[in-house]
N, CA, C and O atoms as a GROMACS GRO file, in nm:
protein
  332
    1MET      N    1   0.084  -0.118   0.000
    1MET     CA    2   0.000   0.000   0.000
    1MET      C    3   0.089   0.124   0.000
    1MET      O    4   0.178   0.138   0.084
    2THR      N    5   0.064   0.214  -0.093
    2THR     CA    6   0.142   0.335  -0.104
    2THR      C    7   0.076   0.448  -0.024
    2THR      O    8  -0.044   0.471  -0.034
    3VAL      N    9   0.156   0.515   0.055
    3VAL     CA   10   0.109   0.628   0.133
    3VAL      C   11   0.127   0.753   0.048
    3VAL      O   12   0.225   0.767  -0.024
    4GLU      N   13   0.032   0.845   0.058
    4GLU     CA   14   0.042   0.970  -0.016
    4GLU      C   15   0.006   1.086   0.075
    4GLU      O   16  -0.093   1.080   0.148
    5LEU      N   17   0.086   1.190   0.071
    5LEU     CA   18   0.058   1.311   0.147
    5LEU      C   19  -0.037   1.398   0.066
    5LEU      O   20  -0.010   1.429  -0.050
    6THR      N   21  -0.148   1.436   0.127
    6THR     CA   22  -0.247   1.521   0.060
    6THR      C   23  -0.234   1.665   0.108
    6THR      O   24  -0.164   1.693   0.205
    7SER      N   25  -0.302   1.754   0.042
    7SER     CA   26  -0.301   1.894   0.085
    7SER      C   27  -0.366   1.908   0.223
    7SER      O   28  -0.328   1.995   0.301
    8THR      N   29  -0.462   1.824   0.255
    8THR     CA   30  -0.524   1.825   0.388
    8THR      C   31  -0.423   1.782   0.493
    8THR      O   32  -0.415   1.841   0.601
    9ASP      N   33  -0.345   1.678   0.462
    9ASP     CA   34  -0.239   1.634   0.553
    9ASP      C   35  -0.136   1.745   0.574
    9ASP      O   36  -0.093   1.771   0.686
   10LEU      N   37  -0.098   1.809   0.464
   10LEU     CA   38   0.002   1.916   0.470
   10LEU      C   39  -0.050   2.033   0.553
   10LEU      O   40   0.025   2.091   0.632
   11ALA      N   41  -0.176   2.068   0.536
   11ALA     CA   42  -0.234   2.177   0.614
   11ALA      C   43  -0.228   2.145   0.764
   11ALA      O   44  -0.199   2.232   0.846
   12GLY      N   45  -0.256   2.020   0.799
   12GLY     CA   46  -0.249   1.978   0.939
   12GLY      C   47  -0.108   1.986   0.994
   12GLY      O   48  -0.087   2.030   1.107
   13LEU      N   49  -0.011   1.944   0.913
   13LEU     CA   50   0.129   1.952   0.956
   13LEU      C   51   0.177   2.095   0.970
   13LEU      O   52   0.252   2.127   1.062
   14LEU      N   53   0.133   2.182   0.880
   14LEU     CA   54   0.171   2.323   0.890
   14LEU      C   55   0.116   2.385   1.018
   14LEU      O   56   0.183   2.466   1.082
   15LYS      N   57  -0.006   2.347   1.055
   15LYS     CA   58  -0.066   2.397   1.178
   15LYS      C   59   0.009   2.343   1.300
   15LYS      O   60   0.043   2.418   1.392
   16GLN      N   61   0.034   2.213   1.298
   16GLN     CA   62   0.098   2.146   1.411
   16GLN      C   63   0.244   2.187   1.429
   16GLN      O   64   0.287   2.213   1.542
   17LYS      N   65   0.321   2.192   1.322
   17LYS     CA   66   0.465   2.211   1.332
   17LYS      C   67   0.512   2.354   1.310
   17LYS      O   68   0.617   2.394   1.362
   18ALA      N   69   0.435   2.433   1.233
   18ALA     CA   70   0.478   2.570   1.204
   18ALA      C   71   0.384   2.674   1.265
   18ALA      O   72   0.415   2.794   1.263
   19GLY      N   73   0.270   2.629   1.318
   19GLY     CA   74   0.176   2.722   1.378
   19GLY      C   75   0.102   2.808   1.277
   19GLY      O   76   0.051   2.915   1.311
   20ILE      N   77   0.096   2.762   1.152
   20ILE     CA   78   0.033   2.837   1.045
   20ILE      C   79  -0.094   2.765   1.001
   20ILE      O   80  -0.090   2.646   0.967
   21THR      N   81  -0.206   2.836   1.000
   21THR     CA   82  -0.332   2.778   0.954
   21THR      C   83  -0.352   2.813   0.807
   21THR      O   84  -0.355   2.930   0.769
   22VAL      N   85  -0.366   2.709   0.725
   22VAL     CA   86  -0.385   2.726   0.582
   22VAL      C   87  -0.500   2.635   0.539
   22VAL      O   88  -0.505   2.518   0.575
   23ASP      N   89  -0.592   2.689   0.462
   23ASP     CA   90  -0.700   2.610   0.404
   23ASP      C   91  -0.640   2.513   0.302
   23ASP      O   92  -0.566   2.556   0.213
   24PRO      N   93  -0.669   2.384   0.314
   24PRO     CA   94  -0.615   2.287   0.218
   24PRO      C   95  -0.647   2.321   0.072
   24PRO      O   96  -0.568   2.291  -0.017
   25LEU      N   97  -0.761   2.384   0.048
   25LEU     CA   98  -0.796   2.423  -0.088
   25LEU      C   99  -0.701   2.529  -0.141
   25LEU      O  100  -0.673   2.534  -0.261
   26GLU      N  101  -0.650   2.614  -0.053
   26GLU     CA  102  -0.552   2.715  -0.094
   26GLU      C  103  -0.419   2.650  -0.131
   26GLU      O  104  -0.348   2.697  -0.220
   27LEU      N  105  -0.386   2.542  -0.062
   27LEU     CA  106  -0.262   2.470  -0.095
   27LEU      C  107  -0.270   2.407  -0.234
   27LEU      O  108  -0.168   2.385  -0.298
   28ASP      N  109  -0.391   2.377  -0.279
   28ASP     CA  110  -0.412   2.317  -0.412
   28ASP      C  111  -0.416   2.421  -0.524
   28ASP      O  112  -0.412   2.386  -0.642
   29ARG      N  113  -0.422   2.548  -0.486
   29ARG     CA  114  -0.431   2.653  -0.588
   29ARG      C  115  -0.301   2.659  -0.669
   29ARG      O  116  -0.193   2.665  -0.611
   30PRO      N  117  -0.311   2.657  -0.801
   30PRO     CA  118  -0.189   2.664  -0.885
   30PRO      C  119  -0.106   2.787  -0.850
   30PRO      O  120  -0.157   2.898  -0.839
   31GLY      N  121   0.022   2.765  -0.833
   31GLY     CA  122   0.114   2.875  -0.805
   31GLY      C  123   0.121   2.916  -0.659
   31GLY      O  124   0.193   3.010  -0.625
   32ALA      N  125   0.047   2.848  -0.571
   32ALA     CA  126   0.047   2.884  -0.429
   32ALA      C  127   0.185   2.860  -0.369
   32ALA      O  128   0.240   2.750  -0.380
   33THR      N  129   0.241   2.963  -0.306
   33THR     CA  130   0.374   2.952  -0.246
   33THR      C  131   0.366   2.952  -0.094
   33THR      O  132   0.272   3.007  -0.036
   34PHE      N  133   0.464   2.892  -0.032
   34PHE     CA  134   0.469   2.891   0.114
   34PHE      C  135   0.487   3.032   0.168
   34PHE      O  136   0.435   3.066   0.274
   35GLU      N  137   0.560   3.114   0.096
   35GLU     CA  138   0.583   3.252   0.139
   35GLU      C  139   0.452   3.329   0.158
   35GLU      O  140   0.437   3.402   0.256
   36GLU      N  141   0.359   3.312   0.066
   36GLU     CA  142   0.233   3.385   0.078
   36GLU      C  143   0.148   3.340   0.196
   36GLU      O  144   0.059   3.412   0.241
   37PHE      N  145   0.173   3.219   0.246
   37PHE     CA  146   0.101   3.169   0.362
   37PHE      C  147   0.172   3.203   0.492
   37PHE      O  148   0.120   3.178   0.601
   38GLY      N  149   0.292   3.259   0.481
   38GLY     CA  150   0.369   3.295   0.600
   38GLY      C  151   0.453   3.180   0.654
   38GLY      O  152   0.497   3.184   0.769
   39VAL      N  153   0.475   3.078   0.572
   39VAL     CA  154   0.557   2.964   0.614
   39VAL      C  155   0.702   2.993   0.577
   39VAL      O  156   0.736   3.007   0.460
   40ASP      N  157   0.788   3.001   0.679
   40ASP     CA  158   0.929   3.027   0.653
   40ASP      C  159   1.007   2.895   0.645
   40ASP      O  160   0.950   2.787   0.658
   41SER      N  161   1.136   2.906   0.622
   41SER     CA  162   1.219   2.787   0.604
   41SER      C  163   1.222   2.700   0.730
   41SER      O  164   1.228   2.577   0.719
   42LEU      N  165   1.219   2.761   0.846
   42LEU     CA  166   1.220   2.683   0.970
   42LEU      C  167   1.090   2.605   0.987
   42LEU      O  168   1.092   2.490   1.033
   43GLY      N  169   0.979   2.666   0.951
   43GLY     CA  170   0.850   2.597   0.957
   43GLY      C  171   0.847   2.478   0.863
   43GLY      O  172   0.799   2.371   0.898
   44LEU      N  173   0.899   2.500   0.743
   44LEU     CA  174   0.902   2.392   0.644
   44LEU      C  175   0.997   2.281   0.690
   44LEU      O  176   0.968   2.163   0.670
   45LEU      N  177   1.107   2.318   0.750
   45LEU     CA  178   1.202   2.221   0.802
   45LEU      C  179   1.137   2.135   0.911
   45LEU      O  180   1.161   2.014   0.917
   46ALA      N  181   1.056   2.196   0.994
   46ALA     CA  182   0.986   2.120   1.100
   46ALA      C  183   0.889   2.019   1.039
   46ALA      O  184   0.876   1.908   1.089
   47VAL      N  185   0.821   2.058   0.933
   47VAL     CA  186   0.728   1.968   0.865
   47VAL      C  187   0.805   1.852   0.802
   47VAL      O  188   0.765   1.736   0.815
   48VAL      N  189   0.914   1.884   0.735
   48VAL     CA  190   0.996   1.779   0.672
   48VAL      C  191   1.049   1.684   0.779
   48VAL      O  192   1.047   1.562   0.760
   49GLY      N  193   1.096   1.737   0.890
   49GLY     CA  194   1.146   1.653   0.999
   49GLY      C  195   1.039   1.558   1.051
   49GLY      O  196   1.068   1.441   1.077
   50GLU      N  197   0.919   1.607   1.065
   50GLU     CA  198   0.809   1.522   1.111
   50GLU      C  199   0.782   1.409   1.010
   50GLU      O  200   0.762   1.294   1.049
   51LEU      N  201   0.781   1.443   0.882
   51LEU     CA  202   0.758   1.342   0.779
   51LEU      C  203   0.871   1.238   0.776
   51LEU      O  204   0.845   1.119   0.759
   52GLU      N  205   0.993   1.284   0.793
   52GLU     CA  206   1.106   1.190   0.797
   52GLU      C  207   1.094   1.095   0.915
   52GLU      O  208   1.120   0.975   0.902
   53ASN      N  209   1.055   1.148   1.030
   53ASN     CA  210   1.037   1.064   1.149
   53ASN      C  211   0.924   0.963   1.130
   53ASN      O  212   0.937   0.847   1.169
   54ARG      N  213   0.815   1.006   1.071
   54ARG     CA  214   0.700   0.918   1.050
   54ARG      C  215   0.731   0.804   0.954
   54ARG      O  216   0.689   0.690   0.976
   55HIS      N  217   0.804   0.835   0.849
   55HIS     CA  218   0.821   0.738   0.741
   55HIS      C  219   0.961   0.676   0.734
   55HIS      O  220   0.983   0.584   0.657
   56GLY      N  221   1.053   0.726   0.814
   56GLY     CA  222   1.187   0.670   0.815
   56GLY      C  223   1.262   0.690   0.684
   56GLY      O  224   1.346   0.608   0.646
   57LEU      N  225   1.232   0.799   0.616
   57LEU     CA  226   1.294   0.830   0.487
   57LEU      C  227   1.354   0.969   0.490
   57LEU      O  228   1.303   1.057   0.559
   58SER      N  229   1.460   0.989   0.415
   58SER     CA  230   1.516   1.122   0.399
   58SER      C  231   1.433   1.199   0.296
   58SER      O  232   1.407   1.149   0.187
   59MET      N  233   1.393   1.319   0.332
   59MET     CA  234   1.314   1.402   0.242
   59MET      C  235   1.374   1.541   0.230
   59MET      O  236   1.302   1.640   0.217
   60THR      N  237   1.507   1.549   0.235
   60THR     CA  238   1.574   1.679   0.233
   60THR      C  239   1.545   1.757   0.105
   60THR      O  240   1.551   1.880   0.107
   61ALA      N  241   1.514   1.690  -0.005
   61ALA     CA  242   1.482   1.761  -0.129
   61ALA      C  243   1.358   1.848  -0.113
   61ALA      O  244   1.344   1.950  -0.181
   62ALA      N  245   1.268   1.810  -0.024
   62ALA     CA  246   1.145   1.886  -0.003
   62ALA      C  247   1.170   2.017   0.071
   62ALA      O  248   1.087   2.108   0.065
   63GLU      N  249   1.283   2.028   0.140
   63GLU     CA  250   1.313   2.148   0.217
   63GLU      C  251   1.325   2.272   0.131
   63GLU      O  252   1.302   2.384   0.178
   64SER      N  253   1.362   2.255   0.006
   64SER     CA  254   1.381   2.370  -0.082
   64SER      C  255   1.259   2.403  -0.168
   64SER      O  256   1.265   2.491  -0.253
   65ALA      N  257   1.149   2.332  -0.146
   65ALA     CA  258   1.027   2.357  -0.225
   65ALA      C  259   0.975   2.498  -0.196
   65ALA      O  260   0.968   2.542  -0.081
   66LYS      N  261   0.939   2.568  -0.301
   66LYS     CA  262   0.885   2.703  -0.288
   66LYS      C  263   0.733   2.704  -0.289
   66LYS      O  264   0.669   2.795  -0.236
   67SER      N  265   0.674   2.600  -0.351
   67SER     CA  266   0.528   2.595  -0.362
   67SER      C  267   0.476   2.468  -0.296
   67SER      O  268   0.548   2.370  -0.278
   68SER      N  269   0.349   2.472  -0.260
   68SER     CA  270   0.288   2.354  -0.200
   68SER      C  271   0.282   2.239  -0.300
   68SER      O  272   0.300   2.123  -0.262
   69ALA      N  273   0.257   2.270  -0.427
   69ALA     CA  274   0.252   2.164  -0.529
   69ALA      C  275   0.388   2.096  -0.543
   69ALA      O  276   0.396   1.974  -0.553
   70GLU      N  277   0.495   2.175  -0.544
   70GLU     CA  278   0.631   2.120  -0.555
   70GLU      C  279   0.662   2.034  -0.432
   70GLU      O  280   0.721   1.926  -0.443
   71PHE      N  281   0.623   2.082  -0.314
   71PHE     CA  282   0.647   2.009  -0.190
   71PHE      C  283   0.575   1.875  -0.193
   71PHE      O  284   0.636   1.771  -0.165
   72LEU      N  285   0.447   1.876  -0.225
   72LEU     CA  286   0.368   1.753  -0.229
   72LEU      C  287   0.425   1.655  -0.331
   72LEU      O  288   0.433   1.535  -0.304
   73GLN      N  289   0.463   1.704  -0.446
   73GLN     CA  290   0.518   1.618  -0.550
   73GLN      C  291   0.648   1.553  -0.502
   73GLN      O  292   0.668   1.433  -0.520
   74THR      N  293   0.736   1.632  -0.442
   74THR     CA  294   0.864   1.582  -0.394
   74THR      C  295   0.846   1.479  -0.283
   74THR      O  296   0.908   1.373  -0.285
   75VAL      N  297   0.761   1.511  -0.186
   75VAL     CA  298   0.738   1.419  -0.075
   75VAL      C  299   0.674   1.290  -0.126
   75VAL      O  300   0.717   1.181  -0.087
   76ASN      N  301   0.574   1.301  -0.211
   76ASN     CA  302   0.506   1.181  -0.258
   76ASN      C  303   0.596   1.094  -0.345
   76ASN      O  304   0.582   0.972  -0.346
   77LEU      N  305   0.688   1.155  -0.417
   77LEU     CA  306   0.785   1.077  -0.493
   77LEU      C  307   0.877   1.001  -0.398
   77LEU      O  308   0.908   0.884  -0.421
   78SER      N  309   0.920   1.066  -0.291
   78SER     CA  310   1.003   1.000  -0.191
   78SER      C  311   0.928   0.885  -0.124
   78SER      O  312   0.985   0.778  -0.101
   79LEU      N  313   0.802   0.908  -0.093
   79LEU     CA  314   0.721   0.803  -0.030
   79LEU      C  315   0.702   0.683  -0.124
   79LEU      O  316   0.706   0.568  -0.081
   80LYS      N  317   0.682   0.713  -0.251
   80LYS     CA  318   0.662   0.607  -0.349
   80LYS      C  319   0.789   0.524  -0.365
   80LYS      O  320   0.784   0.401  -0.371
   81LYS      N  321   0.904   0.591  -0.372
   81LYS     CA  322   1.031   0.521  -0.386
   81LYS      C  323   1.063   0.439  -0.263
   81LYS      O  324   1.123   0.331  -0.272
   82GLY      N  325   1.024   0.490  -0.146
   82GLY     CA  326   1.053   0.421  -0.020
   82GLY      C  327   0.958   0.309   0.012
   82GLY      O  328   0.984   0.231   0.104
   83ALA      N  329   0.848   0.299  -0.061
   83ALA     CA  330   0.746   0.195  -0.031
   83ALA      C  331   0.792   0.057  -0.070
   83ALA      O  332   0.718  -0.040  -0.052
   0.00000   0.00000   0.00000
């Protein structure tokens, strides 16, 4: 069974780890960037760290994602490869 991170999952992680509330539908908006939601590099690093701990995989490539779409794509590719 392949695990996939959804925009709803990401919104929950952003709230939990970065203290930022984002509507999951906004994360799905084309061109949506973390900067416009107020998510800084430390917040994103905390989310990546949580995902690495949960799945036992390195996801350092996701740390440099500028958009939610890029982040989800990178994380889900890592999850797929690690499955």
